[in-house]
Wavefront OBJ file of the C-alpha trace (Angstrom):
o trace
v 93.683 -22.371 -44.241
v 91.705 -24.848 -41.981
v 88.888 -23.636 -39.699
v 89.978 -24.142 -35.969
v 87.353 -25.048 -33.517
v 86.087 -22.575 -30.779
v 87.390 -23.131 -27.386
v 85.557 -25.942 -25.259
v 85.725 -23.834 -22.184
v 84.685 -20.343 -23.107
v 83.513 -20.904 -26.854
v 86.093 -18.187 -27.910
v 86.590 -17.942 -31.772
v 90.306 -17.132 -31.156
v 91.766 -20.201 -30.962
v 95.490 -20.995 -32.424
v 97.804 -23.837 -32.989
v 100.906 -24.595 -31.215
v 102.280 -28.082 -32.224
v 99.662 -30.617 -31.470
v 97.598 -28.651 -28.862
v 95.431 -25.914 -29.452
v 95.331 -22.963 -27.394
v 92.647 -20.491 -26.241
v 94.377 -17.027 -25.638
v 91.356 -15.690 -23.435
v 91.044 -18.424 -20.879
v 94.447 -19.944 -21.618
v 92.680 -23.492 -21.990
v 94.956 -26.076 -23.681
v 93.524 -29.097 -25.664
v 94.337 -31.494 -28.335
v 92.014 -31.824 -31.392
v 91.512 -35.628 -30.579
v 90.698 -34.470 -27.156
v 87.507 -32.424 -28.623
v 86.364 -35.578 -30.415
v 86.497 -37.444 -27.261
v 84.375 -35.061 -25.347
v 81.596 -34.921 -28.013
v 81.097 -38.617 -27.410
v 78.391 -40.052 -25.299
v 79.070 -41.067 -21.857
v 78.776 -45.152 -21.480
v 77.357 -45.640 -18.060
v 78.253 -49.209 -16.638
v 77.046 -51.188 -13.820
v 79.088 -52.779 -10.864
v 79.844 -55.655 -13.087
v 81.113 -53.324 -15.753
v 78.285 -54.317 -18.232
v 76.912 -51.293 -20.151
v 73.567 -49.654 -19.026
v 70.901 -47.975 -21.507
v 67.764 -46.263 -21.027
v 64.657 -48.787 -20.389
v 67.078 -51.545 -18.827
v 66.072 -53.440 -15.724
v 68.318 -53.553 -12.884
v 68.947 -55.099 -9.533
v 70.085 -53.394 -6.450
v 73.274 -55.365 -5.047
v 73.548 -53.613 -1.570
v 70.857 -52.576 1.040
v 70.508 -48.862 0.350
v 69.535 -46.093 2.900
v 67.043 -43.909 1.860
v 67.902 -40.410 2.734
v 65.416 -38.490 5.144
v 63.741 -41.724 5.733
v 64.113 -44.744 8.128
v 63.555 -47.207 5.235
v 65.948 -49.317 3.258
v 65.902 -50.757 -0.314
v 67.111 -54.300 0.071
v 69.573 -56.159 -1.729
v 67.699 -57.798 -4.647
v 65.189 -55.105 -5.388
v 64.449 -55.113 -9.176
v 64.002 -51.754 -10.888
v 62.222 -51.628 -14.459
v 62.440 -48.799 -17.212
v 65.607 -46.956 -15.885
v 66.543 -43.710 -17.181
v 70.249 -42.526 -17.492
v 71.112 -39.115 -16.504
v 74.300 -36.943 -16.093
v 75.533 -36.209 -12.453
v 76.648 -37.899 -9.277
v 73.626 -39.981 -9.301
v 73.295 -41.687 -12.739
v 70.016 -43.324 -12.577
v 66.525 -42.147 -12.302
v 63.735 -44.670 -11.713
v 60.761 -45.414 -9.999
v 60.783 -48.221 -6.982
v 57.871 -50.161 -5.982
v 56.951 -48.804 -2.453
v 59.616 -45.935 -2.566
v 58.271 -43.944 -5.764
v 60.908 -41.689 -7.912
v 64.653 -42.331 -6.639
v 67.910 -41.682 -7.908
v 70.678 -44.230 -8.004
v 74.294 -44.786 -8.429
v 75.260 -47.150 -11.033
v 78.023 -48.659 -8.883
v 75.277 -50.029 -6.491
v 73.344 -51.776 -9.243
v 73.775 -54.894 -11.816
v 71.862 -55.433 -15.133
v 69.069 -58.018 -14.729
l 1 2 3 4 5 6 7 8 9 10 11 12 13 14 15 16 17 18 19 20 21 22 23 24 25 26 27 28 29 30 31 32 33 34 35 36 37 38 39 40 41 42 43 44 45 46 47 48 49 50 51 52 53 54 55 56 57 58 59 60 61 62 63 64 65 66 67 68 69 70 71 72 73 74 75 76 77 78 79 80 81 82 83 84 85 86 87 88 89 90 91 92 93 94 95 96 97 98 99 100 101 102 103 104 105 106 107 108 109 110 111 112
């Protein structure tokens, strides 16, 4: 008998198979075994042009960005070096000269 994986939502060990699906009786979550493998893969972050981004890349801002809580603006064409990719709404942690630590969305940058 093969060992079934725990539920990815509630970590219950009582999962069972129903055809091609795996089902958790405690939280009623249904998933396929191939979906579990997809969840474990690392997320690929892409810039506005669809190029993959990696930690340490240099990027360029493609749109004037207002800084929340300030009257300053990050101008189009601003280069940002040594980015760090993080999960969340704002994908990129970085330091911008003249502004300091900042979080950016990957849709407003392109790889330099």
